[in-house]
C-alpha positions as CSV (number, residue, x, y, z in Angstrom):
1,M,108.5,-25.1,-75.3
2,E,105.1,-24.0,-73.9
3,R,105.1,-20.4,-73.1
4,R,103.7,-19.0,-70.0
5,S,101.1,-16.3,-70.4
6,R,101.8,-13.1,-68.1
7,G,99.8,-10.8,-66.3
8,R,96.7,-11.4,-64.0
9,R,95.5,-14.8,-63.5
10,R,92.1,-16.0,-64.7
11,G,89.5,-17.3,-62.5
12,P,87.5,-20.4,-63.1
13,T,84.8,-19.8,-65.8
14,H,81.8,-20.8,-63.4
15,I,81.2,-21.2,-59.4
16,D,80.5,-24.4,-58.2
17,R,79.8,-23.3,-54.7
18,I,80.4,-20.9,-52.0
19,D,82.1,-22.1,-48.9
20,P,80.8,-20.3,-45.6
21,G,83.2,-17.5,-44.2
22,T,83.0,-19.3,-40.9
23,A,82.7,-22.6,-39.8
24,S,80.4,-22.0,-36.8
25,K,76.7,-22.6,-36.6
26,E,73.3,-21.0,-35.1
27,S,73.1,-22.5,-31.7
28,H,69.7,-23.4,-30.2
29,E,69.6,-20.9,-27.8
30,Q,70.0,-18.2,-30.7
31,A,67.2,-19.6,-32.7
32,A,64.7,-19.8,-29.7
33,R,65.7,-15.8,-29.2
34,R,65.0,-15.2,-32.8
35,R,61.6,-17.2,-32.8
36,D,60.5,-15.4,-29.6
37,R,61.5,-11.9,-31.3
38,V,59.3,-12.6,-34.4
39,G,56.4,-14.1,-31.6
40,Y,56.8,-10.6,-29.9
41,R,56.5,-8.5,-32.8
42,Q,53.2,-10.5,-33.8
43,A,51.7,-10.4,-30.5
44,R,52.4,-7.0,-30.2
45,R,50.6,-6.5,-33.4
46,Q,47.6,-8.5,-32.4
47,A,47.5,-6.8,-29.0
48,E,47.2,-3.2,-30.8
49,R,44.4,-4.6,-32.8
50,R,42.6,-5.5,-29.5
51,R,43.3,-2.3,-27.7
52,R,41.8,-0.6,-30.6
53,V,38.7,-2.7,-31.1
54,L,38.4,-2.3,-27.2
55,F,38.7,1.2,-27.1
56,G,35.9,1.6,-29.7
57,C,33.8,-0.7,-28.0
58,G,34.3,0.8,-24.8
59,G,33.5,4.7,-26.4
60,A,30.3,3.1,-27.9
61,L,29.3,1.5,-24.7
62,A,30.1,4.7,-23.0
63,L,28.0,6.7,-25.5
64,A,25.3,4.4,-25.0
65,G,25.5,4.6,-20.9
66,L,25.3,8.3,-21.2
67,V,22.2,8.6,-23.8
68,G,20.5,5.6,-21.4
69,A,21.2,7.8,-18.3
70,V,19.8,11.1,-20.0
71,A,16.6,8.8,-21.1
72,V,16.3,7.7,-17.5
73,A,16.6,10.9,-16.1
74,L,14.3,12.5,-18.6
75,W,11.9,9.6,-18.1
76,L,12.3,9.8,-14.0
77,N,11.3,13.8,-14.6
78,G,8.5,13.2,-16.4
79,V,7.1,10.5,-13.9
80,Q,7.7,13.3,-11.2
81,W,5.6,16.0,-13.0
82,Q,2.7,13.4,-13.4
83,F,2.8,12.5,-9.7
84,Q,3.0,16.3,-8.2
85,R,1.2,17.8,-11.2
86,G,-1.6,19.1,-9.0
87,I,0.2,19.0,-5.6
88,R,3.3,21.1,-6.1
89,Q,1.7,24.4,-6.6
90,D,-1.3,23.5,-3.8
91,E,0.1,25.5,-1.1
92,G,-2.8,24.3,1.1
93,I,-1.9,20.6,0.6
94,L,1.3,21.4,1.6
95,S,0.6,23.4,4.4
96,A,-1.8,20.4,5.5
97,L,1.1,18.1,5.1
98,A,3.6,20.3,7.2
99,P,4.9,18.6,10.5
100,A,3.5,20.5,13.8
101,D,7.2,20.8,14.6
102,Q,8.6,22.5,11.5
103,S,12.3,22.1,12.3
104,V,11.8,18.1,11.6
105,P,12.6,17.7,8.2
106,R,10.0,15.3,6.2
107,T,11.7,11.8,5.4
108,V,10.6,8.8,4.1
109,T,13.4,6.9,6.0
110,K,11.6,7.3,9.1
111,P,8.1,5.6,9.9
112,F,5.5,8.4,8.6
113,W,1.8,8.7,8.3
114,M,0.5,9.0,5.0
115,V,-3.6,9.8,3.7
116,V,-4.3,6.9,0.5
117,V,-7.5,8.2,-1.4
118,G,-9.3,6.3,-4.1
119,V,-11.0,9.1,-6.1
120,D,-14.0,7.6,-7.9
121,L,-15.7,10.0,-10.9
122,R,-18.3,7.6,-12.6
123,A,-19.9,8.5,-15.8
124,G,-22.4,11.5,-15.9
125,E,-21.0,12.9,-12.6
126,T,-19.3,16.0,-12.2
127,S,-17.6,15.6,-8.8
128,A,-15.5,13.0,-7.6
129,R,-16.0,11.2,-4.5
130,T,-13.5,9.3,-2.0
131,D,-14.8,6.3,-1.8
132,T,-11.7,4.5,-0.2
133,I,-9.9,6.6,2.3
134,L,-6.9,4.7,4.2
135,L,-4.8,6.0,6.7
136,T,-1.1,4.2,6.4
137,R,1.8,4.0,8.7
138,I,4.8,3.2,6.7
139,D,7.7,1.8,8.6
140,P,10.9,1.4,6.5
141,E,12.9,0.4,9.1
142,A,10.9,-2.4,10.6
143,K,9.8,-3.4,7.0
144,R,6.1,-3.0,8.2
145,V,2.9,-1.4,6.7
146,T,0.0,-0.8,8.7
147,V,-3.3,0.5,6.7
148,V,-6.3,1.8,8.8
149,S,-9.4,1.6,6.7
150,I,-11.9,4.5,7.4
151,P,-15.4,4.4,6.5
152,R,-16.8,7.3,4.2
153,D,-19.6,7.7,6.3
154,T,-17.6,8.3,9.6
155,R,-18.9,11.2,11.3
156,A,-15.9,14.0,11.6
157,R,-15.4,17.5,12.0
158,V,-14.7,19.5,9.1
159,D,-13.5,22.9,8.9
160,G,-16.2,25.2,8.0
161,H,-18.8,22.7,7.7
162,G,-19.2,21.5,11.4
163,M,-19.8,17.6,12.0
164,T,-20.7,15.8,8.8
165,K,-19.5,12.7,6.8
166,I,-15.7,12.9,6.6
167,N,-15.8,12.0,2.4
168,A,-17.5,15.5,2.4
169,A,-14.5,17.1,3.3
170,Y,-12.6,16.2,0.0
171,F,-15.8,17.5,-1.9
172,Y,-15.9,20.8,0.0
173,D,-11.8,21.7,0.4
174,G,-10.2,18.9,-1.6
175,P,-7.0,16.6,-0.4
176,E,-6.5,19.8,2.1
177,G,-9.8,19.2,3.9
178,L,-9.6,15.3,4.1
179,I,-6.5,15.5,5.6
180,K,-7.0,18.1,8.1
181,A,-10.3,16.2,8.9
182,I,-8.1,12.8,9.4
183,K,-5.7,14.7,11.7
184,T,-8.4,16.2,13.8
185,L,-10.4,12.7,13.8
186,T,-7.2,10.6,14.7
187,G,-4.5,12.4,16.2
188,A,-2.2,11.2,13.5
189,E,0.8,13.4,12.2
190,V,0.0,12.8,8.7
191,T,3.1,14.3,6.4
192,E,2.3,12.5,2.9
193,Y,-0.8,12.3,0.4
194,F,-1.2,9.4,-2.1
195,A,-4.4,9.9,-4.5
196,I,-5.3,7.4,-7.2
197,D,-8.0,7.6,-9.6
198,F,-10.4,4.6,-9.7
199,S,-10.9,5.0,-13.7
200,G,-7.2,4.4,-13.9
201,F,-7.1,1.4,-11.6
202,R,-8.1,-1.2,-14.2
203,E,-4.9,0.3,-15.9
204,I,-2.7,-0.7,-13.4
205,V,-4.0,-3.8,-12.4
206,D,-3.6,-4.8,-16.3
207,A,0.0,-3.7,-16.4
208,M,0.9,-6.0,-13.3
209,G,-0.7,-8.7,-15.4
210,G,-3.9,-9.2,-13.0
211,V,-3.9,-10.2,-9.2
212,W,-4.9,-13.2,-7.4
213,V,-7.7,-12.6,-5.0
214,E,-9.4,-15.6,-2.8
215,V,-12.9,-13.8,-3.8
216,P,-15.0,-14.6,-0.6
217,E,-18.7,-14.5,-2.1
218,R,-20.4,-14.0,-5.4
219,I,-20.4,-10.4,-6.5
220,E,-22.9,-8.8,-9.1
221,D,-23.2,-5.2,-9.2
222,K,-23.3,-3.5,-12.8
223,Q,-22.8,-0.2,-10.9
224,A,-19.8,-1.2,-9.6
225,A,-18.9,-2.2,-13.0
226,G,-19.3,1.0,-14.7
227,Y,-22.3,-1.2,-16.3
228,D,-19.5,-3.1,-18.1
229,R,-21.5,-6.5,-19.3
230,T,-18.2,-8.2,-19.1
231,S,-17.0,-7.5,-15.6
232,Y,-20.2,-7.2,-13.1
233,V,-20.2,-10.8,-11.9
234,I,-17.5,-12.2,-10.1
235,E,-17.8,-15.7,-8.9
236,P,-16.3,-16.9,-5.3
237,G,-13.1,-18.7,-5.2
238,M,-9.2,-18.0,-5.8
239,Q,-8.8,-16.5,-9.4
240,K,-6.9,-14.0,-11.1
241,L,-8.5,-10.8,-11.5
242,D,-8.1,-8.2,-14.7
243,G,-8.4,-4.6,-14.1
244,K,-12.1,-4.5,-14.9
245,H,-13.0,-7.0,-12.5
246,A,-10.6,-6.0,-9.8
247,L,-12.4,-2.6,-9.9
248,T,-15.9,-4.2,-9.4
249,F,-14.7,-6.1,-6.5
250,V,-13.3,-3.0,-4.9
251,R,-15.8,-0.8,-5.7
252,S,-19.0,-2.9,-4.9
253,R,-21.2,-2.8,-1.8
254,N,-24.0,-4.9,-3.3
255,F,-24.0,-6.8,0.1
256,P,-25.7,-6.8,3.3
257,E,-23.2,-5.3,5.4
258,G,-22.7,-2.8,2.7
259,D,-19.7,-0.4,3.2
260,I,-18.5,-2.8,5.6
261,A,-18.1,-5.7,3.2
262,R,-16.6,-3.4,0.7
263,I,-14.0,-2.5,3.1
264,R,-13.1,-6.1,3.7
265,N,-12.9,-6.6,0.4
266,Q,-10.7,-3.8,-0.5
267,Q,-8.4,-4.8,2.2
268,L,-7.9,-8.6,1.2
269,F,-7.2,-7.0,-2.4
270,L,-4.8,-4.5,-0.9
271,K,-3.1,-7.4,0.8
272,A,-2.7,-9.8,-2.5
273,L,-1.6,-6.5,-4.4
274,G,1.2,-5.6,-2.1
275,K,2.4,-9.6,-1.8
276,Q,2.4,-9.5,-5.6
277,A,3.7,-6.2,-7.0
278,I,6.8,-7.3,-5.4
279,S,7.2,-10.3,-7.3
280,L,9.8,-11.4,-9.6
281,G,7.6,-11.1,-12.7
282,N,6.3,-7.7,-11.8
283,V,9.9,-6.3,-11.2
284,F,10.5,-6.9,-14.8
285,R,7.0,-5.0,-15.5
286,A,8.3,-2.2,-13.2
287,K,8.5,0.8,-15.5
288,G,4.9,-0.1,-17.2
289,I,3.6,-0.1,-13.8
290,I,5.1,3.2,-12.6
291,D,3.9,4.6,-15.9
292,A,0.2,3.5,-15.3
293,V,0.2,4.7,-11.7
294,A,2.0,8.0,-12.7
295,R,-1.1,8.7,-15.3
296,N,-3.6,8.1,-12.7
297,S,-2.4,9.4,-9.2
298,E,-1.2,12.2,-7.5
299,T,1.2,12.3,-4.9
300,S,3.1,14.5,-2.5
301,L,6.0,11.8,-2.6
302,K,8.9,12.3,-5.1
303,I,9.7,9.6,-7.4
304,T,13.1,8.8,-5.7
305,D,11.2,8.6,-2.3
306,M,8.9,5.8,-3.8
307,L,12.2,4.0,-5.3
308,S,13.7,4.3,-2.2
309,L,10.7,2.8,0.0
310,A,10.3,0.1,-2.7
311,S,13.6,-1.0,-2.0
312,D,13.4,-0.5,1.5
313,L,10.1,-2.9,1.7
314,L,11.2,-5.2,-1.4
315,S,12.1,-7.8,1.5
316,M,9.1,-7.3,3.5
317,K,7.6,-10.5,4.9
318,E,3.9,-11.0,4.1
319,D,2.7,-10.6,7.9
320,G,4.6,-7.2,7.5
321,L,1.2,-5.4,5.9
322,E,-1.8,-5.4,8.2
323,T,-4.9,-4.2,7.8
324,V,-7.7,-2.9,10.3
325,T,-10.9,-0.6,10.2
326,L,-10.8,2.4,12.3
327,P,-13.1,1.5,15.4
328,G,-16.9,2.7,15.1
329,A,-20.1,1.7,14.5
330,P,-23.3,2.6,12.3
331,K,-25.8,4.7,13.7
332,Y,-28.8,7.0,12.5
333,M,-28.7,10.7,13.5
334,G,-31.2,13.1,12.2
335,G,-32.5,10.5,9.6
336,V,-28.8,10.2,8.2
337,S,-26.8,7.3,8.4
338,Y,-23.2,7.7,10.2
339,V,-20.4,5.7,11.6
340,I,-19.6,7.1,14.8
341,A,-15.8,6.6,15.8
342,D,-14.8,5.1,19.2
343,E,-12.9,8.2,20.4
344,V,-10.9,5.6,22.9
345,G,-10.4,3.0,20.5
346,V,-9.2,5.3,17.8
347,K,-6.6,6.7,20.1
348,S,-5.4,3.2,21.4
349,L,-5.3,2.0,17.8
350,I,-2.9,4.9,16.9
351,E,-0.7,4.6,19.9
352,R,-0.6,0.7,19.1
353,I,0.4,1.5,15.9
354,E,3.2,4.1,16.6
355,A,4.8,1.8,19.0
356,G,5.1,-0.8,16.2
357,Q,2.9,-3.2,17.8
358,S,0.7,-5.3,15.6
359,V,-2.9,-4.9,15.4
360,V,-3.9,-8.3,14.5
361,G,-6.2,-10.1,17.4
362,T,-7.6,-6.2,18.2
363,A,-11.2,-5.5,18.7
364,A,-10.5,-3.0,15.9
365,A,-9.5,-5.6,13.7
366,E,-11.9,-8.2,14.4
367,A,-14.6,-5.5,14.0
368,T,-13.8,-5.7,10.0
369,G,-16.2,-8.5,9.9
370,T,-19.0,-7.2,12.0
371,V,-22.5,-7.9,11.2
372,P,-25.0,-5.6,10.6
373,P,-27.0,-4.4,13.8
374,S,-30.5,-5.5,12.3
375,Q,-29.0,-8.9,12.7
376,V,-28.2,-8.9,16.2
377,S,-30.6,-9.0,19.2
378,V,-29.5,-7.7,22.4
379,T,-30.8,-8.3,26.4
380,V,-29.7,-5.5,28.1
381,R,-30.1,-5.2,32.2
382,N,-29.3,-2.7,34.6
383,G,-26.1,-3.7,37.0
384,V,-26.1,-0.5,38.7
385,G,-29.3,-0.2,40.5
386,V,-29.9,3.6,39.0
387,A,-33.1,4.2,37.4
388,G,-33.4,4.3,33.6
389,L,-29.8,3.2,32.5
390,A,-31.2,0.1,31.2
391,T,-33.5,2.3,29.4
392,D,-30.8,4.8,28.0
393,A,-28.4,1.7,26.8
394,S,-31.4,0.0,25.0
395,G,-32.6,3.1,23.4
396,A,-29.1,4.1,22.2
397,L,-29.1,0.4,20.6
398,E,-32.4,1.0,19.1
399,E,-31.1,4.1,17.3
400,A,-28.2,2.0,16.0
401,G,-30.6,-0.5,14.5
402,Y,-30.1,-3.1,16.9
403,R,-33.0,-5.3,18.3
404,I,-34.1,-5.3,21.7
405,A,-35.0,-8.7,23.0
406,E,-35.5,-7.8,26.8
407,V,-34.8,-4.9,29.2
408,G,-34.6,-5.1,32.8
409,N,-32.3,-5.7,36.0
410,A,-29.5,-7.6,36.7
411,G,-29.2,-10.0,40.0
412,Q,-26.9,-7.7,41.5
413,F,-26.1,-4.1,41.5
414,V,-22.5,-4.7,41.5
415,Y,-20.6,-3.8,38.2
416,D,-18.5,-1.1,38.1
417,R,-18.0,-1.6,34.4
418,T,-20.0,-2.1,31.4
419,L,-20.3,-5.9,30.0
420,V,-20.6,-7.2,26.5
421,V,-21.4,-10.6,27.0
422,Y,-21.5,-13.3,24.1
423,T,-22.1,-16.8,24.0
424,T,-20.5,-18.2,20.3
425,D,-20.4,-15.2,17.6
426,K,-18.0,-12.6,19.1
427,R,-18.2,-10.7,16.0
428,K,-21.6,-9.3,17.3
429,A,-20.7,-8.6,20.9
430,I,-17.8,-6.4,19.0
431,A,-20.4,-4.5,16.5
432,V,-22.4,-3.9,20.0
433,R,-19.3,-2.7,22.1
434,E,-18.1,-0.8,18.8
435,S,-21.8,1.2,18.5
436,L,-21.9,2.3,22.5
437,G,-18.1,3.0,22.5
438,I,-17.9,1.3,26.0
439,G,-18.1,-2.2,27.5
440,D,-15.7,-5.1,28.2
441,L,-16.3,-8.4,25.8
442,V,-17.0,-11.0,28.1
443,E,-17.7,-15.0,26.8
444,S,-20.5,-16.2,28.7
445,R,-19.2,-19.9,29.4
446,G,-22.4,-20.6,31.1
447,M,-22.0,-18.1,33.9
448,Y,-25.0,-15.6,32.3
449,S,-28.2,-16.7,31.5
450,F,-30.0,-15.0,28.2
451,E,-31.3,-16.0,25.0
452,S,-30.2,-13.3,22.8
453,D,-27.1,-12.9,20.6
454,V,-25.4,-10.5,23.1
455,L,-26.2,-9.6,26.9
456,L,-25.4,-5.6,27.8
457,V,-24.9,-5.4,31.6
458,V,-24.6,-1.6,32.3
459,G,-22.3,-0.5,34.7
460,K,-21.3,2.2,36.9
461,D,-18.9,3.8,33.7
462,W,-22.3,4.2,31.6
463,R,-22.2,7.5,29.9
464,S,-26.1,9.0,28.8
465,R,-27.0,9.2,25.0
466,A,-26.7,12.7,25.1
467,A,-22.9,13.2,26.3
468,R,-21.7,10.3,24.3
469,T,-23.2,11.9,20.7
470,S,-22.6,15.8,21.5
471,P,-20.2,17.4,19.3
């Protein structure tokens, strides 16, 4: 009989498999939640890495921005110092620029007058000259700039020196004297000043990449070019002038009309410069242009004012910039050549500009192309019947350099106002009118008989030469 063993039951010697403790399985929803938890943890780890990268980049950008801001501030301060190096300490200039009403703050957000001077110091000379004098009205609200060219030989009152050429004011008393003389001459309330050195003018034009100009006639002037053999000849036509040729263009007065032609060329260049200065290409050159201007200029304006004006005038239309010459005419007095300003014409011009009106088409604007007196013949007739009036008028014209064709009486003595009559060339009539400072411009249209370029009919409003030329 088989014996049964007593004690604990022994288990199998090996395990084939283990059945699960439960018959249930993971549902689809549970599996999805499990996968979402895994994806969430991975997404958080990725987001944390991105946050650390962005934080690091942001810090680097902030640091770069801070460094850039400091660099710009230092640059602007340097530019500001260069612009005002000779003005900020000059109480005389600041006093000359002070408005008549001290309670009115100086601002560039409203229309204001500024004197712009081209200072010309040539090789071998020890004192600078103001060969270019511009009285400029800037209206940032209307986006309008009007530039009045003042011939350097204009006869003006200079403090302590009486009546003399206006550019002598700069020679005697510097910017202060010139500003005061211009205020007295024009009545304009000048509150800002800007001077540019012609020797650095080339650098500024080159910084702009040159300026496109329609050159009206051939120029050959070694003196204007500073005796540079490569730039003293400029051919006529549309062309881009580099700094050297631009300097020759605005300096030269080697023309039959002399300073009148030079002023006309300067106005042409100024318009071209203003148009191209705000072009897209020069916007990218802004820093180089500002640096070049700062090295060669002095101004009472702050750099922030100039940037504000540049922003205000950026959208200025081409016809927003107008140029005109101060009304006047050449005349010899005591063996000296002057330009005698037309007081009535000057007053009318300043009032017109301050009223925001255009100067295009005015006598002053058209006189920019005035021909030399030696090329104008004039017939003079007495229209009043008072003995000596025609002789007095012809004498005044002869002193100014005009050719007198005939002196006599008009058919009737009924003229209350003096007439300046022309047939075809209005410029010659304007020249006569500006020389005398009197006369209504009239086109003949066959109503007047004369063979000269201009007919002057002297009216009751005529003033004697002594009365017109007295200080």
